[in-house]
C-alpha positions as CSV (number, residue, x, y, z in Angstrom):
1,M,76.8,38.1,-138.7
2,V,77.0,41.7,-139.7
3,P,76.4,44.1,-136.8
4,S,74.2,47.1,-137.2
5,P,75.7,50.5,-136.1
6,A,73.8,50.2,-132.8
7,S,75.5,47.0,-132.0
8,A,79.1,48.2,-132.6
9,P,81.2,48.8,-129.5
10,E,81.6,52.3,-128.2
11,P,84.4,54.4,-129.6
12,G,87.7,53.6,-127.9
13,S,86.7,50.1,-126.8
14,G,89.4,48.6,-129.0
15,A,87.1,46.1,-130.6
16,P,88.5,45.2,-134.0
17,A,86.6,44.7,-137.3
18,V,87.2,41.2,-138.6
19,R,87.0,40.5,-142.3
20,R,85.5,37.2,-143.4
21,R,86.2,34.8,-146.3
22,A,83.6,34.3,-149.0
23,P,80.6,32.1,-148.1
24,R,80.3,28.5,-149.0
25,G,77.1,26.9,-150.1
26,G,75.6,30.2,-151.3
27,R,74.7,31.5,-147.8
28,R,75.6,34.9,-146.5
29,I,78.1,34.9,-143.8
30,P,79.4,37.6,-141.4
31,R,81.6,40.3,-142.9
32,R,82.7,41.7,-139.6
33,A,82.0,41.4,-135.9
34,A,82.7,43.5,-132.8
35,V,84.7,41.7,-130.2
36,D,86.3,43.0,-127.0
37,R,90.1,42.6,-126.9
38,R,90.1,41.2,-123.4
39,S,88.2,38.0,-124.3
40,F,85.7,36.3,-126.6
41,A,88.3,35.6,-129.3
42,P,87.6,31.8,-128.9
43,S,83.9,32.4,-129.3
44,L,84.5,34.6,-132.4
45,R,86.6,31.9,-134.0
46,R,83.9,29.2,-133.4
47,L,81.1,31.4,-134.7
48,E,83.1,32.3,-137.8
49,E,83.6,28.6,-138.5
50,L,79.9,27.9,-138.2
51,A,79.1,30.8,-140.5
52,Q,81.6,29.7,-143.1
53,S,80.1,26.3,-143.0
54,G,76.7,27.8,-144.0
55,A,75.0,28.4,-140.6
56,Q,73.2,31.6,-139.8
57,V,74.7,33.1,-136.6
58,S,73.5,36.0,-134.5
59,V,75.1,37.0,-131.2
60,H,75.0,39.9,-128.7
61,V,76.8,40.3,-125.4
62,A,76.7,43.5,-123.4
63,E,77.8,44.6,-119.9
64,L,74.9,45.1,-117.5
65,D,76.2,48.2,-115.8
66,S,77.3,50.2,-118.8
67,D,75.3,48.6,-121.7
68,R,78.7,48.4,-123.5
69,V,78.6,45.8,-126.3
70,V,81.6,43.5,-126.1
71,L,80.6,41.0,-128.8
72,A,78.0,41.4,-131.5
73,G,77.2,40.1,-135.0
74,D,74.0,40.2,-137.0
75,D,72.2,41.0,-133.7
76,H,69.5,42.9,-135.6
77,V,68.5,40.0,-137.8
78,P,65.3,38.1,-136.7
79,L,65.9,34.3,-136.7
80,P,63.8,31.4,-135.5
81,I,64.3,31.0,-131.8
82,A,61.8,28.1,-130.9
83,G,61.2,27.9,-127.1
84,L,63.1,31.1,-126.3
85,G,59.8,32.8,-127.4
86,I,58.3,31.6,-124.2
87,V,59.9,34.5,-122.3
88,P,57.6,37.3,-123.6
89,V,54.6,35.0,-122.9
90,L,55.9,34.7,-119.3
91,V,56.3,38.5,-119.1
92,E,52.7,39.0,-120.2
93,T,51.5,36.3,-117.8
94,A,53.3,37.9,-114.8
95,A,51.9,41.3,-115.8
96,G,48.4,39.8,-115.8
97,F,49.0,38.4,-112.3
98,A,50.3,41.8,-111.1
99,S,47.3,43.7,-112.5
100,R,44.9,41.1,-111.3
101,S,43.5,40.7,-114.8
102,L,44.6,37.1,-114.5
103,D,44.0,34.8,-111.5
104,P,47.2,32.8,-110.8
105,L,45.0,30.0,-109.5
106,R,42.7,29.9,-112.5
107,I,42.5,26.2,-113.6
108,I,43.4,25.5,-117.2
109,D,42.3,22.2,-118.9
110,R,44.8,20.4,-121.0
111,L,43.5,20.4,-124.6
112,D,44.2,16.8,-125.6
113,D,43.0,17.3,-129.1
114,Q,45.8,19.9,-129.5
115,L,48.4,18.0,-127.4
116,V,52.0,18.4,-128.4
117,T,53.4,14.9,-127.9
118,R,57.0,15.3,-128.9
119,A,58.2,17.2,-125.8
120,G,57.2,18.4,-122.3
121,L,56.3,17.1,-118.9
122,W,52.6,18.0,-118.6
123,R,51.6,15.3,-121.2
124,H,53.1,12.7,-118.8
125,L,51.2,14.0,-115.7
126,R,47.9,12.5,-114.6
127,A,46.5,15.9,-113.7
128,P,44.4,17.0,-116.8
129,A,44.2,20.6,-115.5
130,L,46.6,22.9,-113.6
131,P,46.5,26.5,-112.3
132,L,48.2,29.2,-114.5
133,T,51.0,29.7,-112.0
134,D,52.0,26.1,-112.2
135,L,51.9,26.2,-116.0
136,A,54.2,29.2,-115.9
137,V,56.7,27.1,-113.8
138,L,56.4,24.2,-116.3
139,A,57.0,26.5,-119.2
140,A,60.0,28.3,-117.7
141,A,61.7,25.3,-116.0
142,A,61.1,22.6,-118.6
143,G,60.1,24.5,-121.8
144,D,56.8,22.6,-121.7
145,P,55.1,23.3,-125.0
146,N,51.6,22.4,-123.8
147,A,52.0,24.7,-120.8
148,A,53.3,27.5,-123.0
149,N,50.3,27.0,-125.4
150,A,47.9,27.3,-122.4
151,L,49.6,30.5,-121.2
152,L,49.5,32.0,-124.7
153,D,45.8,31.2,-125.0
154,A,45.1,32.7,-121.5
155,V,46.9,36.0,-122.1
156,G,46.1,36.4,-125.8
157,H,48.4,36.5,-128.8
158,E,47.8,40.2,-129.6
159,Q,48.5,41.1,-126.0
160,V,51.9,39.4,-126.2
161,R,52.6,41.2,-129.5
162,S,51.8,44.5,-127.9
163,R,53.9,43.8,-124.8
164,M,56.9,42.9,-127.0
165,V,56.6,46.3,-128.8
166,A,56.3,48.0,-125.4
167,L,59.4,46.2,-124.2
168,G,61.4,47.5,-127.2
169,M,61.2,44.3,-129.2
170,P,59.6,45.3,-132.5
171,R,61.7,42.9,-134.6
172,S,60.9,39.9,-132.5
173,A,57.5,38.1,-132.4
174,V,55.7,35.1,-131.1
175,L,54.1,33.8,-134.3
176,D,52.2,30.7,-133.3
177,R,51.6,28.0,-130.7
178,F,53.7,24.9,-130.4
179,R,52.7,22.1,-132.8
180,D,53.9,18.6,-133.6
181,K,53.5,19.3,-137.3
182,R,53.3,22.6,-139.2
183,G,51.0,22.7,-142.1
184,P,50.9,25.1,-145.0
185,D,48.4,27.3,-143.1
186,D,50.5,27.5,-140.0
187,A,53.3,30.0,-139.3
188,P,56.7,28.4,-140.1
189,H,58.0,28.9,-136.6
190,V,56.8,29.3,-133.1
191,A,58.8,32.6,-132.7
192,V,61.5,34.7,-134.2
193,G,63.8,37.1,-132.5
194,T,66.9,39.2,-132.6
195,T,69.7,38.5,-130.2
196,R,70.0,42.3,-129.4
197,E,66.4,42.5,-128.3
198,F,66.5,39.3,-126.2
199,A,69.7,40.2,-124.5
200,K,68.2,43.6,-123.6
201,L,65.1,41.9,-122.3
202,F,67.1,39.7,-119.9
203,A,69.1,42.8,-118.8
204,A,65.8,44.5,-118.1
205,L,64.5,41.6,-116.1
206,V,67.5,41.5,-113.7
207,D,67.4,45.3,-113.5
208,S,63.7,45.4,-112.6
209,R,62.8,47.3,-115.8
210,A,60.7,44.7,-117.6
211,V,57.2,46.3,-117.1
212,D,58.0,46.9,-113.4
213,A,60.0,45.5,-110.5
214,A,57.3,43.0,-109.4
215,V,56.9,41.6,-112.9
216,S,60.6,41.5,-113.5
217,A,61.2,39.6,-110.2
218,Q,58.4,37.1,-111.0
219,V,59.7,36.3,-114.4
220,A,63.3,36.1,-113.2
221,E,62.2,33.7,-110.5
222,W,60.5,31.4,-113.0
223,L,63.5,31.5,-115.3
224,S,65.9,30.7,-112.5
225,L,64.3,27.3,-112.4
226,N,65.2,26.5,-116.0
227,Q,66.8,23.0,-116.2
228,D,68.3,23.2,-119.7
229,L,71.9,24.0,-119.0
230,T,73.3,22.1,-122.0
231,L,74.2,25.1,-124.2
232,V,76.0,28.2,-122.9
233,A,75.6,27.0,-119.3
234,S,77.4,23.7,-120.0
235,A,80.6,25.6,-119.2
236,M,79.5,26.7,-115.8
237,G,79.2,23.5,-113.8
238,L,75.8,24.4,-112.3
239,D,73.3,22.0,-110.9
240,P,70.5,21.9,-113.5
241,F,67.9,21.2,-110.7
242,A,69.1,23.7,-108.1
243,H,71.1,26.6,-109.5
244,D,69.0,29.6,-108.3
245,D,71.2,30.0,-105.2
246,D,74.7,29.0,-106.3
247,A,77.2,28.4,-103.5
248,H,79.9,30.5,-105.3
249,G,77.7,33.5,-105.7
250,L,77.1,33.0,-109.4
251,L,74.0,34.8,-110.7
252,F,72.6,33.0,-113.7
253,V,69.2,33.3,-115.4
254,N,68.6,31.8,-118.9
255,K,66.2,30.4,-121.4
256,T,66.9,28.2,-124.4
257,G,65.1,27.4,-127.6
258,R,65.4,24.2,-129.7
259,A,64.0,23.0,-132.9
260,R,65.3,21.0,-135.9
261,G,68.3,23.1,-137.1
262,V,67.7,25.8,-134.4
263,R,69.6,26.5,-131.2
264,A,69.0,29.7,-129.3
265,E,69.7,30.9,-125.8
266,A,69.5,34.2,-123.9
267,G,70.4,35.0,-120.4
268,V,72.3,37.0,-117.8
269,L,75.5,35.9,-116.0
270,A,77.0,38.0,-113.2
271,G,80.2,37.3,-111.2
272,P,82.6,39.3,-109.0
273,R,84.2,41.2,-111.9
274,A,81.3,42.0,-114.2
275,G,77.8,41.1,-115.3
276,V,76.7,40.5,-118.8
277,A,73.5,39.9,-120.8
278,Y,73.9,37.7,-123.7
279,A,72.0,36.0,-126.6
280,L,73.1,33.6,-129.2
281,T,71.1,32.0,-132.0
282,V,72.4,29.5,-134.6
283,C,70.3,28.1,-137.5
284,F,72.1,25.3,-139.2
285,D,71.6,22.2,-141.4
286,D,71.1,19.4,-138.9
287,L,72.4,16.8,-141.2
288,S,74.3,14.7,-138.7
289,I,75.3,14.4,-135.1
290,S,78.6,16.1,-135.9
291,H,76.8,19.1,-137.3
292,R,74.8,19.4,-134.1
293,L,77.8,18.9,-131.9
294,R,79.7,21.7,-133.6
295,V,76.9,24.1,-132.8
296,H,76.6,22.9,-129.2
297,D,80.4,23.3,-128.8
298,A,80.1,27.0,-130.0
299,F,77.6,27.7,-127.2
300,R,79.9,26.0,-124.7
301,V,82.8,28.1,-125.8
302,L,80.8,31.3,-125.4
303,G,79.9,30.1,-121.9
304,T,83.5,29.6,-121.1
305,D,84.3,33.1,-122.4
306,L,81.5,34.6,-120.4
307,M,82.8,32.9,-117.2
308,E,86.3,34.3,-117.9
309,Y,84.9,37.8,-118.5
310,T,82.7,37.9,-115.4
311,H,85.2,36.2,-113.0
């Protein structure tokens, strides 16, 4: 989790450099990380433990108002992010709606010969075809792989690639569609990304800078429906089915990614004291339930630290 110079805290922020022990199992582990003195020490300890056990860890947390980085490590390294790669596809979809190059009510048939059967809701629905706007809701709210594949086919892979570069995400990429099995001719992952670029993307979404205000608002609205609150958001006590208008004034927008040995999340959390954009990716050997639970616990600890920082 070695931060690049761009991810180091601003001079005078008081963020210490932390030296790490030698790696076990032959994997590279973080040598140092930037962490704000006011908080995030529990997160840093948990992430260090994961790295020392052989996991690949990347994290980036920055204040929304000042862009000041308060926690960072290996945030420039592209790692597999699974369904988190849906977010750029949603951005390109919303841009197509705004420019009228895509009709939100265009009906898309479900391709049963390419159906992903291991996840998603659309495969359980009787409707064999849905409009693009409904597919965007399914992809954002439930991470539906078949809906995401349909959106990617509609907007075009090259258009998503170009959009990501325009958004300032040259080290991240959507590599392939979702598949039940990946053969030797398929890309090894759906998507890869850096935590720095995805945290900045979420900051741009809530600041109306992702393409333009209308596109940013549409994507943020879709993502506010996300029902996977089991990682960072597990510390926030939100209703997974209705958290876009929290009674305590909590602004929270996020998207997660999951695959075998991969957990990733990016989002924005804003409270009365501060607002932050964050991203965390952990790639690990999913050898047992305990391995997986240690990773999930690290996400929960980061969520707790984010709550304390913003409230």
